[in-house]
N, C-alpha and C positions, 0 to 999 in steps of 0.2 A: 337746557335750560333758553327760556327764550330771551332770544337779543334783548339786548337795551336800545331803543330808537332813539331818536334826537326828538321827533314828535312829541312821545309818551315823556320825557322830560320837561319840556317846557309845557305841556298840558300839566304835568303833575306840579311846577311852580305856581300855574296860576290858581290853584286853590290854596296854597299859603295865608292868602289873605281872613279862611273860612278856621286856621289852625290855632290851639291858645296849649303853649310848653308850661310846666310848670321845673323850674331849676334848682338843685338846689343844692348846695356846697361849698368849697373856699372862696370868699370873695377876697379880691386884690386888687392894690394900687399899683399897674406897671409904669414906672418913670424912665423919661431916659433923661440923659444929659448929653446933648450935640455938641460934640468940638469938632477938633484939630488935631494934628499929633504934629509937630515940628523937631522937635530935641528928646532928648531922654534925659531924666532927671540927674544933677548930678552929685544927690544925696544918696540915693538908690537907682539900679539898672530898671527902672519903669519910665515908659512914658510920660509926659507930659502933656497933658489935654486940656487945650483952651478951648473956652464951653463959649458956645455963642446961642442956646438956644436952652430951653428946657420943656418938656410936655411931658404929660401921662394920662393914660383911657384907662378903664376898667379891665382889670385882669384876672384869672382866675375863671371864676361862676359867672364875673360878670365878663367878660370877655364870651364865653358861650351866649350871654340873652343880647349883647350886642349884634352877637352872630346875626343873632333869631332876629331882630329887628332889622338888621339891613337887607335880612331877605322876606318883610312885609310879617313877619308872627306876630301873634302876641303871647307876653309872657308875665310869667309871677317869678320873682326869687326868694329865695329863701336863705338863708346865710346870717353872718354876724360880723359886724365892724366892732372898732372900736368905738368910745365916745371921744372921740378927736374931730381936731380939723379933716386928718386925710378923709376919716370915714363919714363925715357930715359935707365934704365935697363926692364924695361917692356917690351918697344916698340921693344927692340932688340932680349930679349926673346919668344919672341911673332913671329918675322920675322923670327927669328933662326927654331922656331918650320915648317915655311911656311906657317903661315896666313897671309891672305891681309891687313895689317896696313893702308894700303891709308885714312882709315877714319877714325883711329885713330888719332882724334885731339888734340891739347895740348891749354893750357890754364894756362897763369902768375900768372891769380889773384886765380887760384884756388890748392890743393898741393894733390898728389897722394893719392887715400884712401891706408891707410894701417891698415891692423887689423895681430896685435903682439900679437901670443898668446905663455904662458911659461907654457911648459909642464914636467912634472917631472914623472919617473916612470910610465909611457902611460897615465896620468892624466891631466887634462888640470889645470895650479893654478890659469891663470886669464890669462886675454884680454885687450889691449888697444888698442882705436883703435882712427886713425888719420882720419881726415875725413873734408868735406864741402858737406850740403848737400841742400843746395841753387839752386834751378832751375836753368838749361841753360838760359840766354840771349837769344833773337831775335836773332841776330848775330850766334850763335853757331847752335842754332836753324837750322838757315835756312844752314848752311855748312854742319851741320849733313843729316839732310833731303837731299841736295845735294847730297852726296853723297850716301844717303839708293838709291836714284833716279835711280844712275848709275848704281849702283850692280846689281837690281832686276832684268833686265832682263837675267844677267846668273845667277840666284840663282833658284836651286830648293824649298827652304825653308826656311821659315823666324823665328828668335826664339827674343823673346823680353824678355830678361834677367833685370827683374825689382825690384830693393834691394832700392828702396827711397832715394838713394844719387842724384837726381838734373837730370841726363839725359833724364827718360823715362818723361818726363813731356807729358801734355793732345793732347797740338801741335804734337810734337812726335810723340805718339801715334795714332793719329787720321791721321796723314800724312801718314804714315807709312803701316796701315792696310787699309786705302785707296788706294794706289797706288797696293799694292799689292793683294789684292780682284781685283782689273782693271787689272793685269796680270797675275792671277788666281794662284798666290803663296800661298801656305797652309802659315800658322802665328799661329806659336804656343806662350804663354806666358807662362814665370815662375813668377806668381805675387805677387805682394806685399798687405799686408794685407789690407790696406788703400781704393782703388786705382783700384775695381775690376771695378767699373763704365768708368776706359777709358777702358777697354779690349771688348767693345762691337764688335761683329762680327767679330770675332775673329776663327779659328775651333779648336783651342784647350786651356783649360787653365791646367795648370798641378797645383793647391795646394795641402799643406799637410790637413790632416785630421781636425786640429783646426784651421786652416785659413778658411777653406770651410765653417767651421762652425760659425767661428765671423763674417764671411761676411754674410750668411744668418740667423744670429740669432737665432740660435739654440744650445742646450749644446750637444756636439759631444760624442756620446759611440761606441767605436771600432771594431761595428758588420755591415755586409753588409744590414741589415734594416736601419739601420740609414745613415749609406755611401750613399748608393741610396737617402734616405729623401734628402739629401744634396745636393747630386748633380745634380737631378731634379729640385730644389729650385735655387741652383748658374744658371745651362744651364735657367730654365728661366729669372733670374733676368740678365743676359746679352747679354742674344739671342747669345750665342755663339754655337758652332756647337757640340764639345764634352768635354768634362770633365774627366778626371784625376785624382783622390782621392789618392792622396800617406799614406797609414795607418802604416807606422813603422810594429810591428812585426806583424799587418793584412792583410798585404800585399800593392796590388794598385785594386783601382775598377776604371773599366770606361764606363763611360754613353758615347753610340755612338750618332752618329746623329740620327738614326732611331727609337733611344730610350732605344734601349735596351742595359743593365746593366749585366757585369761581375767581377770577383771578380779573379784575381792570387794572390797565397798562398805567404808568404815573403820566398824571399830565399836566404836571410842572415843564415850562421850557426854561424856567432861570429861575433856581434857589439863592435867595438872599437872603431869607432870615426865615427860621421854620419856628420862633416863637408863636405860641399857641394856635399852631395848625390844628393839634389835635383838640379844642374846642372847636376849631371852623367845623372837624370833620362830623363831633357827634352832634353838634345844632343842625348842620344841615339833611343828616341821617335820622336825625329827629322829629324837621319839619316836612321830610318826604314820607316817612310814615304815618305821621298826622293828618295828611292831605290823601291817606287812603293808600299811597305807592305800594309797589312790589317792593322787598327787601333791596332786591337787585340793581333797582331802578332808583331808590333814595340813594344806596352805596356808590353809586355813580355819579349822584349828581354833587355828591358829596366829594367824589374824587375830582371833580370839575372845581368845585370851592377851597380846598388844600391845594389845587395848583394855583390857582391865582392868588391865595393868602403866603404862599412861601412866597413869590415874586414883588414882595411888598416889605421894607422894611420896619419893623418894628411890629407889636403886634396890631394885628390891621383883621377888616373885617372886609368881605366881598358880597356885590347887591344882584340879586336879579341877571339884569342886564348882564356883569360881568362873566355872570355864569353859561348864558343864553349864547356871547359872543365865542367864551371858550368851546361849546357848547360845536358850534358854525366849524371854526375853524379847525379841529380835532375829530381824531377817531373819541367813543363810550370807551 
C-alpha cells in the first residue's frame, strides 16, 4: 500500500466544501447533567450529585451530521422525531447548523429519543434512556424512502447510522442500498451488532472489534492477526466491499476491496470520553470518500478525528484545524 502522507490528507480536506452526504438513521438528543459529588446518599449506597449546569447536543445520526458540518461538509438528514418539545428543539438546532432537515419526519405516537447522562468529576455516574424501539410502520417507511430517493441524485455519499431504534428496518436498508448503488452512490454503514445481514452489498461497514467479532462468532484479541481474520470473515459474510474495524488503543484496521489489509495506530493521546466516537469515524470517512480520497486516506483522517473527539468530554466534534494540528504533531 502506498503510504498516506500529511499533504495528501490536507489536500483531501480542502475538497470537503464540495461534498454532500445523506445521513439516514436514528436521531436522538444527548442530554448532560453536570455536577459534583461530595457525599453518598443516606437513602441508598449511591452518590448525591449536586447539579451545576445542564446541556444537550444532537446524538446518534444527529451527531454524524454535526461532525460533518464541523468539517465543512453539506448534509441532509433523514430520520424520525417525536412530536414533542425535544423533537422541535433538535429540528431547530440542526437546521440552524445548515443541515437539510426536510427528511426529518415527526410522529406523534413516538417520543424523541433522549439519552441523559449525569456526569460528576469528569465521570459518568448514570445514564437514563427514553426511547421507543418498535420498527416504523409502512406509511413512515414509504415517506422515509421517498425522501431518500429525492435526495440521492444530489448526494455524493450515503451513511446509514443504525442504533437499532426502529428507523433502519430491512425494507429501509434494502430500498436505500439498491437505489444508491443504481445511482453509483457509495453507502457506508455504522452498524448495529445483531443486524449485519441487512447491510449486504454496501461499500463499507465500520464496526468496532467486539461488534465484528460477535458477528462472525469468534473471541476478539486486539492484535493485527485477529483483526484481519475477523474483517475477512465479516466481508465474506455480508458481501460488502470494505470493512473498517475500530480497535480503541489498537487503532483502526481497514480491509480494502482488493483484499489488502492495513492498520493505523491509534491517534489519541488522552481519552476522556468515547461517547459518539463511532459517529465521528463514519462521518470523517464519508467526507473523505465523498471528496474522492483513497479509502486508506479517508480512514487515516478518521483516525485523527477520533483521536481528537475522545479527548473531549461528552458527545463532541472536531474541526479541520484540529485534524491538521493532529496530523502535524503525530504519525499517520
